[in-house]
Backbone as a chain_set.jsonl record, in Angstrom:
{"seq": "XXXXXXXXXXXXXXXXXXXXXXXXXXXXXXXXXXXXXXXXXXXXXXXXXXXXXXXXXXXXXXXXXXXXXXXXXXXXXXXXXXXXXXXXXXXXXXXXXXXXXXXXXXXXXXXXXXXXXXXXXXXXXXXXXXXXXXXXXXXXXXXXXXXXXXXXXXXXXXXXXXXXXXXXXXXXXXXXXXXXXXXXXXXXXXXXXXXXXXXXXXXXXXXXXXXXXXXXXXXXXXXXXXXXXXXXXXXX", "coords": {"N": [[89.819, 74.417, 128.948], [89.424, 76.27, 126.939], [90.158, 74.794, 124.676], [88.185, 72.868, 124.76], [85.849, 74.383, 124.304], [86.431, 75.283, 121.756], [86.457, 72.882, 120.327], [83.831, 72.078, 120.73], [82.47, 74.105, 119.374], [83.29, 73.572, 116.758], [82.128, 71.083, 116.362], [79.398, 71.719, 116.553], [79.222, 73.381, 114.355], [79.522, 71.566, 112.319], [77.345, 69.779, 112.622], [75.095, 71.38, 112.542], [74.017, 71.951, 109.873], [72.916, 69.429, 109.404], [70.795, 69.248, 111.215], [69.224, 71.297, 110.172], [68.589, 70.206, 107.7], [67.09, 67.99, 108.504], [64.934, 69.304, 109.741], [63.863, 70.626, 107.551], [63.055, 68.445, 105.999], [61.07, 67.405, 107.673], [59.212, 69.5, 107.609], [58.507, 69.382, 104.918], [57.236, 66.932, 104.829], [54.992, 67.525, 106.403], [53.74, 69.35, 104.688], [53.083, 67.667, 102.537], [51.32, 65.938, 103.861], [49.317, 67.75, 104.451], [48.336, 68.377, 101.905], [47.34, 65.873, 101.166], [45.362, 65.57, 103.121], [43.667, 67.64, 102.366], [42.668, 66.608, 99.954], [41.334, 64.339, 100.93], [39.367, 65.446, 102.661], [37.88, 67.022, 100.836], [36.89, 65.072, 99.062], [35.295, 63.518, 100.802], [33.344, 65.387, 101.505], [32.195, 66.066, 99.007], [31.175, 63.635, 98.305], [28.83, 63.431, 99.625], [25.614, 63.918, 98.714], [23.858, 65.994, 99.434], [25.241, 68.227, 100.214], [27.322, 70.517, 99.037], [25.841, 72.324, 96.441], [25.619, 71.019, 93.137], [25.446, 72.664, 90.874], [26.621, 75.04, 91.67], [29.23, 74.216, 92.237], [30.031, 73.535, 89.666], [30.176, 76.024, 88.515], [32.241, 77.278, 89.763], [35.421, 78.871, 89.715], [37.7, 78.315, 91.153], [38.677, 76.185, 93.897], [39.052, 76.119, 97.358], [40.498, 74.435, 100.055], [40.55, 73.978, 103.497], [41.671, 71.939, 105.787], [40.828, 70.876, 109.064], [40.899, 73.385, 110.547], [41.965, 75.308, 113.227], [40.102, 76.618, 115.803], [40.199, 78.535, 118.503], [39.528, 79.984, 121.675], [39.5, 82.417, 124.272], [37.809, 84.778, 125.736], [38.839, 86.557, 123.633], [38.604, 85.549, 120.358], [40.004, 83.441, 117.746], [41.226, 82.215, 114.56], [43.049, 79.781, 112.701], [44.567, 78.344, 109.964], [45.815, 76.011, 107.504], [45.939, 75.205, 104.086], [44.994, 74.339, 100.728], [44.651, 75.558, 97.343], [43.078, 74.936, 94.301], [42.697, 75.685, 90.857], [40.773, 75.941, 87.825], [42.499, 75.324, 84.826], [44.078, 77.63, 82.514], [43.746, 80.907, 81.065], [41.151, 81.793, 81.114], [39.978, 80.235, 83.0], [38.773, 77.77, 82.277], [39.657, 75.248, 81.77], [40.928, 71.905, 82.652], [41.428, 70.926, 86.122], [44.147, 72.34, 87.92], [47.578, 72.404, 89.192], [47.959, 72.826, 92.724], [48.098, 75.779, 94.796], [49.58, 76.397, 97.906], [47.82, 77.512, 100.799], [46.888, 79.989, 103.289], [44.81, 80.572, 106.094], [43.54, 83.016, 108.168], [42.116, 84.625, 111.0], [39.845, 86.448, 113.18], [37.699, 86.823, 116.062], [35.467, 88.489, 118.317], [34.28, 88.369, 121.647], [32.585, 86.651, 124.332], [34.068, 83.816, 124.638], [34.886, 80.487, 125.147], [36.907, 77.7, 124.818], [37.702, 75.238, 122.261], [37.887, 74.189, 118.817], [38.116, 72.089, 115.989], [37.706, 72.595, 112.589], [36.641, 71.832, 109.273], [37.017, 73.628, 106.266], [35.598, 74.634, 103.174], [35.97, 76.571, 100.335], [34.402, 78.162, 97.659], [35.501, 79.778, 94.854], [34.096, 82.092, 92.892], [34.413, 83.692, 90.612], [36.553, 85.286, 88.13], [37.732, 87.632, 89.034], [37.775, 87.347, 91.854], [39.451, 85.102, 92.057], [41.914, 85.961, 90.92], [42.515, 88.038, 92.641], [42.971, 86.718, 95.091], [45.207, 85.176, 94.393], [47.089, 87.115, 94.053], [47.659, 88.483, 96.483], [47.273, 88.941, 100.086], [43.912, 88.597, 101.088], [41.101, 90.074, 102.489], [38.174, 88.742, 103.601], [34.965, 89.84, 102.768], [35.724, 92.446, 102.705], [37.998, 93.051, 100.933], [37.246, 91.141, 99.151], [34.073, 90.044, 98.155], [32.034, 88.003, 100.153], [30.11, 85.14, 101.172], [27.968, 82.953, 103.081], [27.635, 79.77, 101.765], [24.875, 78.247, 99.997], [23.226, 75.146, 100.849], [22.572, 71.797, 99.802], [21.036, 69.706, 97.335], [18.864, 70.768, 96.039], [19.067, 73.447, 96.372], [18.966, 76.768, 95.242], [21.084, 78.361, 92.913], [20.723, 80.912, 92.26], [20.335, 82.94, 94.072], [20.573, 86.163, 95.731], [22.918, 86.3, 97.227], [24.605, 84.317, 96.124], [24.782, 85.182, 93.517], [26.152, 87.591, 93.633], [28.4, 87.309, 95.18], [31.903, 86.842, 95.461], [33.16, 84.786, 96.714], [32.088, 81.764, 98.141], [31.434, 80.164, 101.159], [31.884, 77.223, 103.166], [31.44, 74.967, 105.945], [32.524, 72.16, 107.963], [31.972, 70.464, 110.843], [32.244, 68.205, 113.471], [30.776, 66.337, 112.045], [28.659, 67.77, 111.0], [27.498, 69.722, 108.314], [27.537, 72.894, 106.74], [26.686, 76.099, 105.282], [28.799, 78.87, 105.947], [29.669, 82.012, 107.326], [32.646, 83.713, 106.722], [33.486, 86.262, 106.989], [35.749, 88.881, 107.611], [37.884, 87.25, 108.106], [41.129, 86.411, 106.749], [42.624, 85.316, 103.713], [45.42, 83.92, 102.038], [48.098, 83.271, 99.684], [50.459, 80.802, 100.638], [53.569, 81.33, 100.556], [55.974, 80.323, 101.562], [55.407, 77.609, 102.082], [54.797, 76.831, 99.472], [57.319, 77.037, 98.31], [58.679, 74.929, 99.499], [57.112, 72.739, 98.671], [57.27, 72.783, 95.855], [59.94, 72.99, 95.4], [61.296, 75.279, 94.702], [61.354, 78.889, 94.592], [58.366, 80.194, 93.678], [55.775, 82.09, 92.279], [52.359, 82.122, 93.432], [50.467, 82.704, 91.491], [51.73, 81.899, 89.137], [51.962, 79.153, 89.567], [49.287, 78.348, 89.504], [48.11, 79.413, 87.151], [49.823, 79.211, 84.914], [49.987, 76.679, 83.761], [52.2, 75.211, 83.369], [53.279, 74.013, 85.566], [53.744, 71.107, 87.339], [51.5, 69.143, 89.248], [52.132, 68.138, 92.61], [52.711, 64.742, 93.767], [51.324, 64.29, 96.189], [49.043, 65.771, 95.926], [47.329, 64.392, 94.348], [44.78, 63.121, 94.898], [43.189, 65.327, 95.518], [43.15, 66.791, 93.067], [42.2, 64.84, 91.265], [39.689, 64.282, 92.33], [38.324, 66.706, 91.936], [38.404, 66.879, 89.109], [36.869, 64.656, 88.508], [34.375, 65.178, 89.69], [33.554, 67.704, 88.819], [34.139, 68.245, 85.908], [33.803, 70.063, 83.828], [33.467, 73.52, 83.236], [30.727, 75.602, 84.006], [28.97, 78.28, 82.571]], "CA": [[88.452, 74.907, 128.695], [89.397, 76.923, 125.632], [90.168, 73.734, 123.676], [86.867, 72.235, 124.794], [84.896, 75.267, 123.627], [86.758, 75.284, 120.333], [85.989, 71.603, 119.783], [82.361, 72.097, 120.729], [82.065, 74.994, 118.287], [83.511, 72.858, 115.503], [81.102, 70.029, 116.259], [78.114, 72.371, 116.255], [79.308, 73.896, 112.984], [79.367, 70.429, 111.415], [76.033, 69.116, 112.711], [73.985, 72.327, 112.339], [73.324, 71.703, 108.607], [72.139, 68.195, 109.485], [69.538, 69.587, 111.882], [68.429, 72.089, 109.231], [68.068, 69.282, 106.695], [66.038, 67.205, 109.148], [63.782, 70.189, 109.932], [63.274, 70.856, 106.235], [62.358, 67.214, 105.614], [59.851, 67.321, 108.484], [58.266, 70.48, 107.073], [58.023, 68.883, 103.631], [56.275, 65.876, 105.147], [53.77, 68.195, 106.836], [53.099, 69.904, 103.502], [52.474, 66.544, 101.815], [50.168, 65.498, 104.65], [48.268, 68.764, 104.304], [47.725, 68.194, 100.589], [46.534, 64.648, 101.211], [44.171, 65.859, 103.93], [42.766, 68.455, 101.529], [41.998, 65.701, 99.046], [40.419, 63.484, 101.691], [38.244, 66.264, 103.123], [37.041, 67.407, 99.697], [36.182, 63.886, 98.569], [34.253, 63.157, 101.765], [32.259, 66.369, 101.432], [31.511, 65.976, 97.717], [30.488, 62.345, 98.212], [27.506, 63.588, 100.243], [24.876, 64.649, 97.674], [23.093, 67.144, 99.916], [26.132, 69.254, 100.761], [27.519, 71.629, 98.096], [25.046, 72.152, 95.211], [26.444, 70.716, 91.974], [25.499, 73.771, 89.916], [27.596, 76.011, 92.157], [30.549, 73.63, 92.049], [30.349, 73.607, 88.242], [30.418, 77.417, 88.146], [33.389, 77.798, 90.494], [36.711, 78.936, 89.023], [38.706, 77.711, 92.038], [38.202, 75.604, 95.146], [40.044, 76.181, 98.43], [40.185, 73.511, 101.146], [41.325, 74.137, 104.728], [41.305, 70.868, 106.707], [41.125, 70.98, 110.502], [41.245, 74.736, 111.013], [41.846, 75.399, 114.683], [39.434, 77.8, 116.331], [40.307, 78.486, 119.957], [39.25, 81.325, 122.18], [39.169, 82.767, 125.652], [37.464, 86.191, 125.639], [39.074, 86.967, 122.252], [38.728, 84.334, 119.565], [40.805, 83.511, 116.54], [41.282, 81.001, 113.769], [44.314, 79.626, 111.996], [44.552, 77.108, 109.207], [46.619, 75.892, 106.296], [45.288, 74.329, 103.129], [45.436, 74.447, 99.343], [43.662, 76.017, 96.372], [43.258, 74.541, 92.911], [41.828, 76.4, 89.924], [40.713, 75.401, 86.473], [43.619, 75.853, 84.063], [43.798, 78.544, 81.414], [43.501, 82.3, 81.434], [39.714, 82.008, 81.311], [39.527, 79.274, 84.014], [37.818, 76.856, 81.642], [40.287, 73.96, 81.515], [40.932, 70.947, 83.767], [41.961, 71.456, 87.372], [45.595, 72.377, 87.875], [48.418, 72.279, 90.39], [47.456, 73.692, 93.802], [48.941, 76.644, 95.595], [49.336, 76.274, 99.338], [47.099, 78.686, 101.262], [46.774, 80.223, 104.728], [43.58, 81.214, 106.566], [43.721, 83.632, 109.478], [40.997, 85.498, 111.314], [39.575, 86.63, 114.593], [36.357, 87.229, 116.474], [35.477, 89.018, 119.668], [33.112, 87.979, 122.419], [32.88, 85.752, 125.441], [34.193, 82.496, 124.058], [35.816, 79.597, 125.826], [36.939, 76.378, 124.212], [38.384, 75.099, 120.98], [37.219, 73.279, 117.901], [38.73, 71.958, 114.676], [36.664, 72.646, 111.57], [37.057, 71.804, 107.87], [36.394, 74.663, 105.456], [35.706, 74.595, 101.718], [35.577, 77.85, 99.75], [34.259, 78.208, 96.206], [35.81, 81.094, 94.277], [33.089, 82.038, 91.847], [34.696, 84.466, 89.407], [37.956, 85.558, 87.823], [38.208, 88.713, 89.893], [38.096, 86.784, 93.151], [40.601, 84.205, 91.937], [43.147, 86.729, 90.69], [42.802, 88.793, 93.858], [43.56, 85.802, 96.072], [46.522, 84.758, 93.929], [48.022, 88.249, 94.063], [48.079, 88.928, 97.809], [46.334, 88.647, 101.166], [42.569, 89.116, 100.827], [40.194, 90.047, 103.636], [36.837, 88.385, 103.147], [33.961, 90.827, 103.131], [36.253, 93.782, 102.458], [38.702, 92.996, 99.648], [36.493, 90.229, 98.286], [32.741, 89.785, 98.702], [31.92, 86.609, 100.588], [28.831, 84.782, 101.795], [27.771, 81.54, 103.398], [27.073, 79.094, 100.602], [23.671, 77.435, 100.206], [23.489, 73.723, 100.983], [21.505, 70.906, 99.354], [20.968, 69.544, 95.886], [17.776, 71.567, 95.489], [19.308, 74.864, 96.647], [19.119, 77.556, 94.028], [22.306, 79.147, 92.78], [20.34, 82.225, 91.749], [20.028, 83.878, 95.144], [21.382, 87.379, 95.698], [24.237, 86.029, 97.799], [25.446, 83.565, 95.198], [24.962, 85.944, 92.291], [27.014, 88.757, 93.818], [29.566, 87.02, 96.013], [33.06, 86.261, 94.79], [33.551, 83.584, 97.442], [31.078, 81.107, 98.955], [32.179, 79.379, 102.15], [31.199, 76.123, 103.83], [32.197, 74.378, 107.05], [32.109, 70.866, 108.476], [32.483, 70.234, 112.19], [31.531, 67.146, 114.192], [29.879, 65.666, 111.126], [27.624, 68.671, 110.489], [27.961, 70.537, 107.188], [26.673, 74.063, 106.563], [27.302, 77.332, 104.821], [29.267, 79.648, 107.086], [30.278, 83.284, 106.972], [34.017, 83.904, 107.166], [33.812, 87.687, 106.854], [36.727, 89.345, 108.578], [39.062, 86.4, 108.001], [41.968, 86.67, 105.585], [43.253, 84.177, 103.056], [46.576, 84.358, 101.251], [49.011, 82.192, 99.295], [51.532, 80.514, 101.593], [54.723, 81.242, 99.666], [56.972, 79.455, 102.165], [55.014, 76.225, 101.82], [54.946, 76.599, 98.038], [58.738, 76.852, 98.022], [59.048, 73.569, 99.893], [56.376, 71.752, 97.874], [57.72, 72.777, 94.455], [61.392, 72.963, 95.336], [61.854, 76.568, 94.29], [60.48, 80.03, 94.81], [57.49, 80.343, 92.515], [54.546, 82.792, 92.676], [51.112, 81.351, 93.384], [49.824, 82.97, 90.204], [52.371, 81.057, 88.116], [51.588, 77.764, 89.842], [47.888, 78.084, 89.172], [47.654, 79.881, 85.841], [50.737, 79.004, 83.791], [49.793, 75.378, 83.135], [53.491, 74.571, 83.201], [53.729, 73.471, 86.846], [53.138, 69.805, 87.597], [50.984, 68.961, 90.61], [52.896, 67.151, 93.377], [51.976, 63.485, 93.974], [50.446, 64.358, 97.355], [47.805, 66.465, 95.543], [46.636, 63.582, 93.351], [43.366, 62.924, 95.217], [42.519, 66.628, 95.414], [42.93, 67.128, 91.66], [41.365, 63.826, 90.616], [38.319, 64.453, 92.82], [37.742, 67.859, 91.239], [38.197, 66.532, 87.697], [35.796, 63.663, 88.413], [33.084, 65.707, 90.134], [33.165, 68.896, 88.042], [35.135, 68.298, 84.839], [33.575, 71.171, 82.906], [32.985, 74.783, 83.822], [29.451, 76.112, 83.499], [28.86, 79.746, 82.611]], "C": [[88.344, 75.531, 127.306], [89.372, 75.876, 124.511], [88.806, 73.044, 123.593], [85.837, 73.073, 124.042], [85.151, 75.304, 122.13], [86.258, 74.013, 119.659], [84.468, 71.566, 119.683], [81.834, 72.963, 119.604], [82.197, 74.308, 116.936], [82.445, 71.783, 115.284], [79.75, 70.62, 115.884], [78.083, 72.881, 114.828], [79.058, 72.78, 111.973], [77.946, 69.885, 111.426], [74.866, 70.057, 112.474], [73.28, 72.11, 111.001], [72.476, 70.438, 108.62], [70.795, 68.439, 110.145], [68.631, 70.387, 110.955], [67.803, 71.186, 108.17], [66.936, 68.442, 107.26], [64.778, 68.031, 109.338], [63.072, 70.439, 108.614], [62.492, 69.637, 105.766], [61.06, 67.051, 106.384], [58.793, 68.28, 107.973], [57.674, 69.999, 105.752], [56.995, 67.772, 103.841], [54.946, 66.465, 105.601], [53.008, 68.767, 105.643], [52.402, 68.806, 102.701], [51.238, 66.036, 102.546], [49.006, 66.472, 104.497], [47.562, 68.609, 102.962], [46.864, 66.936, 100.566], [45.255, 64.857, 102.013], [43.172, 66.697, 103.157], [41.985, 67.56, 100.583], [40.981, 64.826, 99.751], [39.176, 64.244, 102.114], [37.311, 66.603, 101.964], [36.247, 66.215, 99.182], [35.043, 63.497, 99.508], [33.069, 64.107, 101.668], [31.482, 66.234, 100.125], [30.8, 64.644, 97.529], [29.11, 62.369, 98.874], [26.663, 64.454, 99.318], [24.164, 65.9, 98.164], [23.976, 68.216, 100.558], [26.255, 70.428, 99.78], [26.704, 71.384, 96.826], [25.951, 71.972, 93.993], [26.546, 71.901, 91.025], [26.478, 74.852, 90.362], [29.013, 75.492, 91.967], [30.977, 73.746, 90.589], [30.656, 75.037, 87.79], [31.664, 78.004, 88.818], [34.642, 77.787, 89.622], [37.804, 78.226, 89.825], [38.008, 77.124, 93.264], [39.347, 75.633, 96.152], [39.591, 75.246, 99.547], [41.125, 73.785, 102.312], [40.899, 73.025, 105.69], [41.713, 71.181, 108.139], [41.655, 72.342, 110.906], [41.005, 74.801, 112.515], [41.194, 76.716, 115.064], [39.446, 77.685, 117.847], [40.149, 79.881, 120.515], [39.09, 81.347, 123.687], [39.018, 84.28, 125.675], [37.629, 86.68, 124.199], [39.343, 85.721, 121.427], [39.586, 84.538, 118.343], [40.755, 82.198, 115.788], [42.577, 80.992, 112.98], [44.276, 78.313, 111.252], [45.439, 77.183, 107.983], [45.948, 74.892, 105.375], [45.842, 74.542, 101.737], [44.289, 74.91, 98.456], [44.044, 75.529, 94.988], [42.258, 75.312, 92.058], [41.796, 75.661, 88.592], [41.805, 76.089, 85.646], [43.15, 76.816, 82.984], [43.475, 79.935, 81.903], [42.033, 82.568, 81.713], [39.127, 81.013, 82.315], [38.511, 78.286, 83.448], [38.394, 75.467, 81.426], [40.173, 73.006, 82.692], [41.603, 71.562, 84.994], [43.478, 71.29, 87.419], [46.269, 72.249, 89.219], [47.956, 73.257, 91.467], [48.529, 74.624, 94.348], [48.588, 76.426, 97.058], [48.746, 77.59, 99.842], [47.086, 78.776, 102.785], [45.475, 80.955, 105.021], [43.827, 81.753, 107.965], [42.54, 84.551, 109.738], [40.779, 85.603, 112.794], [38.133, 87.012, 114.838], [36.422, 87.662, 117.921], [34.176, 88.645, 120.376], [33.528, 87.044, 123.527], [32.869, 84.338, 124.912], [35.211, 81.698, 124.854], [35.756, 78.242, 125.138], [37.671, 76.379, 122.901], [37.698, 74.074, 120.114], [37.966, 73.263, 116.583], [37.63, 71.811, 113.637], [37.286, 72.567, 110.188], [36.306, 72.905, 107.123], [36.632, 74.387, 103.975], [35.177, 75.914, 101.178], [35.485, 77.687, 98.237], [34.544, 79.632, 95.743], [35.053, 81.183, 92.963], [33.398, 82.848, 90.59], [36.182, 84.787, 89.29], [38.535, 86.64, 88.72], [38.618, 88.195, 91.271], [39.331, 85.917, 93.101], [41.901, 84.986, 91.795], [43.515, 87.557, 91.919], [43.478, 87.935, 94.91], [44.981, 85.423, 95.673], [47.555, 85.87, 94.045], [48.532, 88.577, 95.46], [47.073, 88.467, 98.856], [44.995, 89.327, 100.884], [41.737, 88.989, 102.095], [38.779, 89.819, 103.14], [35.816, 89.39, 103.667], [34.41, 92.245, 102.883], [36.929, 93.831, 101.086], [37.982, 92.094, 98.655], [35.146, 89.948, 98.939], [32.598, 88.301, 99.0], [30.576, 86.382, 101.254], [28.84, 83.313, 102.133], [27.081, 80.871, 102.216], [25.819, 78.314, 100.927], [24.015, 75.953, 100.177], [22.303, 72.929, 100.449], [21.397, 70.879, 97.853], [19.897, 70.42, 95.253], [17.957, 73.058, 95.747], [19.557, 75.612, 95.35], [20.416, 78.336, 94.049], [21.99, 80.574, 92.359], [19.921, 83.188, 92.849], [20.937, 85.09, 95.05], [22.799, 87.112, 96.184], [25.145, 85.333, 96.796], [25.696, 84.325, 93.906], [26.016, 87.033, 92.442], [28.261, 88.489, 94.642], [30.682, 86.391, 95.186], [33.468, 84.94, 95.422], [32.374, 83.068, 98.256], [31.794, 80.143, 99.891], [31.276, 78.37, 102.858], [32.078, 75.588, 104.96], [31.644, 72.997, 107.388], [32.777, 70.65, 109.833], [31.612, 69.193, 112.872], [30.466, 66.496, 113.319], [28.797, 66.541, 110.534], [28.214, 69.584, 109.429], [26.995, 71.687, 106.975], [27.445, 75.18, 105.882], [27.668, 78.173, 106.021], [29.904, 80.942, 106.599], [31.68, 83.372, 107.56], [34.45, 85.359, 107.026], [34.741, 88.125, 107.975], [37.968, 88.486, 108.602], [39.863, 86.785, 106.768], [42.477, 85.358, 105.026], [44.367, 84.708, 102.165], [47.357, 83.132, 100.794], [50.105, 82.026, 100.344], [52.807, 80.26, 100.787], [55.826, 80.347, 100.232], [56.67, 77.991, 101.912], [55.147, 75.889, 100.341], [56.406, 76.322, 97.672], [59.18, 75.434, 98.386], [58.383, 72.523, 99.001], [56.95, 71.632, 96.469], [59.224, 72.884, 94.29], [62.049, 74.234, 94.872], [60.852, 77.673, 94.584], [59.677, 80.274, 93.546], [56.198, 81.021, 92.952], [53.309, 81.913, 92.542], [50.419, 81.517, 92.035], [50.396, 82.068, 89.113], [52.007, 79.59, 88.314], [50.22, 77.446, 89.266], [47.559, 78.357, 87.707], [48.545, 79.495, 84.671], [50.473, 77.704, 83.039], [51.084, 74.613, 82.958], [54.045, 73.964, 84.473], [52.984, 72.168, 87.113], [52.671, 69.718, 89.042], [51.825, 67.919, 91.337], [52.064, 65.892, 93.6], [50.994, 63.541, 95.136], [49.109, 65.026, 97.039], [46.951, 65.644, 94.583], [45.151, 63.43, 93.646], [42.587, 64.227, 95.099], [42.17, 66.929, 93.963], [42.0, 66.121, 90.995], [39.915, 63.927, 91.068], [37.63, 65.599, 92.102], [37.458, 67.527, 89.778], [37.066, 65.535, 87.52], [34.428, 64.282, 88.702], [32.636, 66.936, 89.362], [34.181, 69.115, 86.925], [34.988, 69.507, 83.92], [33.004, 72.379, 83.636], [31.679, 75.183, 83.161], [29.422, 77.624, 83.63], [27.801, 80.179, 83.599]], "O": [[87.352, 75.364, 126.597], [88.661, 76.039, 123.519], [88.336, 72.686, 122.512], [85.054, 72.55, 123.249], [84.216, 75.35, 121.331], [85.705, 74.057, 118.56], [83.899, 71.094, 118.699], [80.858, 72.602, 118.946], [81.328, 74.441, 116.074], [81.935, 71.602, 114.179], [79.047, 70.1, 115.017], [77.048, 72.824, 114.164], [78.466, 73.002, 110.917], [77.395, 69.564, 110.373], [73.751, 69.597, 112.228], [72.05, 72.083, 110.973], [71.45, 70.363, 107.944], [69.774, 67.911, 109.704], [67.416, 70.188, 110.944], [66.647, 71.367, 107.787], [65.936, 68.204, 106.582], [63.673, 67.533, 109.127], [61.843, 70.464, 108.553], [61.404, 69.766, 105.205], [60.056, 66.611, 105.824], [57.614, 67.932, 107.906], [56.484, 70.183, 105.495], [56.005, 67.687, 103.115], [53.886, 65.963, 105.228], [51.781, 68.682, 105.587], [51.274, 68.984, 102.243], [50.222, 65.738, 101.919], [47.848, 66.061, 104.423], [46.337, 68.697, 102.886], [45.77, 66.945, 100.001], [44.19, 64.375, 101.629], [41.963, 66.493, 103.274], [40.777, 67.729, 100.423], [39.888, 64.595, 99.233], [38.059, 63.754, 101.951], [36.092, 66.485, 102.09], [35.057, 66.339, 98.896], [33.945, 63.181, 99.051], [31.917, 63.677, 101.741], [30.252, 66.282, 100.127], [29.913, 64.532, 96.683], [28.319, 61.441, 98.706], [26.973, 65.633, 99.15], [23.892, 66.794, 97.362], [23.497, 69.02, 101.358], [25.347, 71.257, 99.714], [26.859, 70.339, 96.193], [26.937, 72.693, 93.837], [27.599, 72.131, 90.432], [27.098, 75.51, 89.525], [29.903, 76.247, 91.576], [32.142, 74.022, 90.3], [31.333, 75.23, 86.78], [32.091, 79.107, 88.475], [34.898, 76.832, 88.888], [38.712, 77.617, 89.258], [36.896, 77.519, 93.615], [40.467, 75.227, 95.845], [38.424, 75.267, 99.94], [42.344, 73.822, 102.143], [39.866, 73.153, 106.348], [42.806, 71.688, 108.391], [42.714, 72.454, 111.523], [39.951, 74.391, 113.002], [41.669, 77.791, 114.698], [38.771, 76.824, 118.41], [40.586, 80.855, 119.9], [38.597, 80.393, 124.287], [40.02, 84.994, 125.636], [36.669, 87.165, 123.602], [40.219, 84.926, 121.766], [39.866, 85.67, 117.948], [40.296, 81.187, 116.318], [43.129, 82.037, 112.636], [43.984, 77.273, 111.842], [45.771, 78.262, 107.491], [45.449, 73.859, 105.821], [47.012, 74.884, 101.571], [43.117, 74.691, 98.762], [45.185, 75.686, 94.552], [41.126, 75.56, 92.472], [42.681, 74.864, 88.282], [42.004, 77.298, 85.759], [41.983, 76.818, 82.593], [42.989, 80.119, 83.019], [41.704, 83.48, 82.472], [37.908, 80.949, 82.472], [37.497, 78.004, 84.087], [37.687, 74.584, 80.941], [39.412, 73.258, 83.626], [42.264, 72.596, 84.899], [44.022, 70.261, 87.021], [45.627, 72.017, 90.243], [47.6, 74.395, 91.158], [49.714, 74.293, 94.358], [47.414, 76.285, 97.402], [49.124, 78.662, 99.37], [47.252, 77.774, 103.481], [45.084, 81.856, 104.279], [44.274, 81.02, 108.847], [42.02, 85.182, 108.818], [41.445, 84.93, 113.581], [37.433, 87.468, 113.934], [37.317, 87.258, 118.664], [33.109, 88.615, 119.764], [34.701, 86.687, 123.642], [31.812, 83.728, 124.752], [36.281, 82.204, 125.19], [34.674, 77.704, 124.905], [38.203, 77.405, 122.476], [37.005, 73.189, 120.616], [38.404, 74.309, 116.105], [36.727, 70.99, 113.794], [38.337, 73.161, 109.945], [35.106, 73.093, 107.322], [37.716, 73.964, 103.572], [34.07, 76.332, 101.518], [36.391, 77.136, 97.611], [33.898, 80.578, 96.192], [35.336, 80.436, 92.026], [32.699, 82.7, 89.588], [36.957, 84.586, 90.225], [39.697, 86.568, 89.118], [39.674, 88.556, 91.79], [40.172, 85.979, 93.997], [42.88, 84.695, 92.483], [44.696, 87.755, 92.204], [44.44, 88.364, 95.548], [45.865, 85.356, 96.526], [48.754, 85.604, 94.125], [49.704, 88.914, 95.623], [46.148, 87.709, 98.562], [44.953, 90.493, 100.49], [41.677, 87.92, 102.701], [38.25, 90.606, 102.355], [35.808, 89.74, 104.848], [33.588, 93.16, 102.849], [36.492, 94.556, 100.193], [38.105, 92.278, 97.444], [35.079, 89.65, 100.131], [32.991, 87.452, 98.199], [29.98, 87.298, 101.822], [29.6, 82.527, 101.567], [26.06, 81.357, 101.728], [25.701, 77.77, 102.025], [24.993, 75.554, 99.545], [21.155, 73.339, 100.622], [21.631, 71.881, 97.177], [19.995, 70.779, 94.08], [17.093, 73.854, 95.381], [20.275, 75.135, 94.471], [20.799, 78.903, 95.072], [22.904, 81.364, 92.124], [19.217, 84.16, 92.578], [21.958, 85.051, 94.365], [23.765, 87.633, 95.625], [26.306, 85.707, 96.634], [26.728, 84.126, 93.264], [26.703, 87.364, 91.475], [29.101, 89.377, 94.784], [30.446, 85.533, 94.335], [34.049, 84.078, 94.762], [31.731, 83.831, 98.977], [32.666, 79.388, 99.459], [30.097, 78.617, 103.111], [33.3, 75.737, 104.935], [30.476, 72.697, 107.142], [34.003, 70.655, 109.94], [30.385, 69.29, 112.852], [29.387, 66.149, 113.797], [28.075, 66.096, 109.641], [29.291, 70.151, 109.612], [25.779, 71.498, 107.02], [28.675, 75.212, 105.897], [26.936, 78.197, 107.01], [30.596, 80.959, 105.581], [31.878, 83.133, 108.751], [35.643, 85.651, 106.953], [34.539, 87.781, 109.139], [39.014, 88.935, 109.071], [39.336, 87.412, 105.849], [42.728, 84.407, 105.767], [44.269, 85.802, 101.609], [47.294, 82.079, 101.427], [50.615, 83.014, 100.873], [53.089, 79.13, 100.388], [56.535, 79.686, 99.475], [57.563, 77.216, 101.568], [55.564, 74.785, 99.991], [56.69, 75.474, 96.825], [59.962, 74.816, 97.663], [59.013, 71.537, 98.62], [57.103, 70.528, 95.946], [59.731, 72.871, 93.168], [63.263, 74.257, 94.667], [59.665, 77.423, 94.794], [60.235, 80.529, 92.478], [55.574, 80.569, 93.912], [53.226, 81.068, 91.651], [49.85, 80.563, 91.504], [49.663, 81.541, 88.276], [51.77, 78.868, 87.346], [50.02, 76.414, 88.625], [46.804, 77.603, 87.092], [48.072, 79.453, 83.535], [50.703, 77.623, 81.832], [51.078, 73.49, 82.454], [55.164, 73.451, 84.475], [51.754, 72.13, 87.113], [53.366, 70.167, 89.953], [52.197, 66.91, 90.738], [50.835, 65.964, 93.619], [49.939, 62.909, 95.081], [48.146, 64.872, 97.791], [45.956, 66.145, 94.059], [44.331, 63.591, 92.742], [41.448, 64.23, 94.63], [41.032, 67.281, 93.656], [41.107, 66.507, 90.241], [39.004, 63.685, 90.276], [36.472, 65.475, 91.703], [36.389, 67.856, 89.264], [36.375, 65.555, 86.501], [33.441, 63.954, 88.043], [31.435, 67.186, 89.262], [34.984, 70.047, 86.978], [35.963, 69.926, 83.296], [32.169, 72.254, 84.532], [31.53, 75.118, 81.941], [29.799, 78.18, 84.661], [27.567, 81.375, 83.769]]}, "num_chains": 1, "name": "protein.A"}
């Protein structure tokens, strides 16, 4: 029995790294799929002319996409999602769109709720303060950063009180319906673990987005190309 246990221990010692490598490869595939989904969701939404107003998109410093956020609840509700954020390059956020940082969305709500639903979210980060706050740490919408439901439609004015004073404008798409939605109380933060897998090393979200020296991964090609095609220049 002792010899058997010793042999089994040796075998486990040898194959354990293989399982870790397989798990890491699976996680990397999920990260790539997430980036591709972000690009697909953003393109589908921006291809509809009456969704996000073009003037707001042109004024945004960064865009965050959370595809298929899971919202499930029984008495106490919650939300959980993973996505990516790309910003215009340069210290003043005036250049072309750069490499994305992986992001996490978490939040909760209270009330009598039963059921579940997957929803796509797009957030426009409208100023430098909001962008730098998100890149630095976890941000609670409505508390650490002002947030509002974004107006919808090509004729919607960007000069409303909400859009003038909010750092973040949020939109949702569920079951084919698109609308501005309030995410106050939810938190968003850089997902440093996912960034480490995507870029192959530990690198701060701020450096990924602002340095201009980090190349976007191939899986983010549609996300970046869609942004550069639809809003190539920043409007003051």
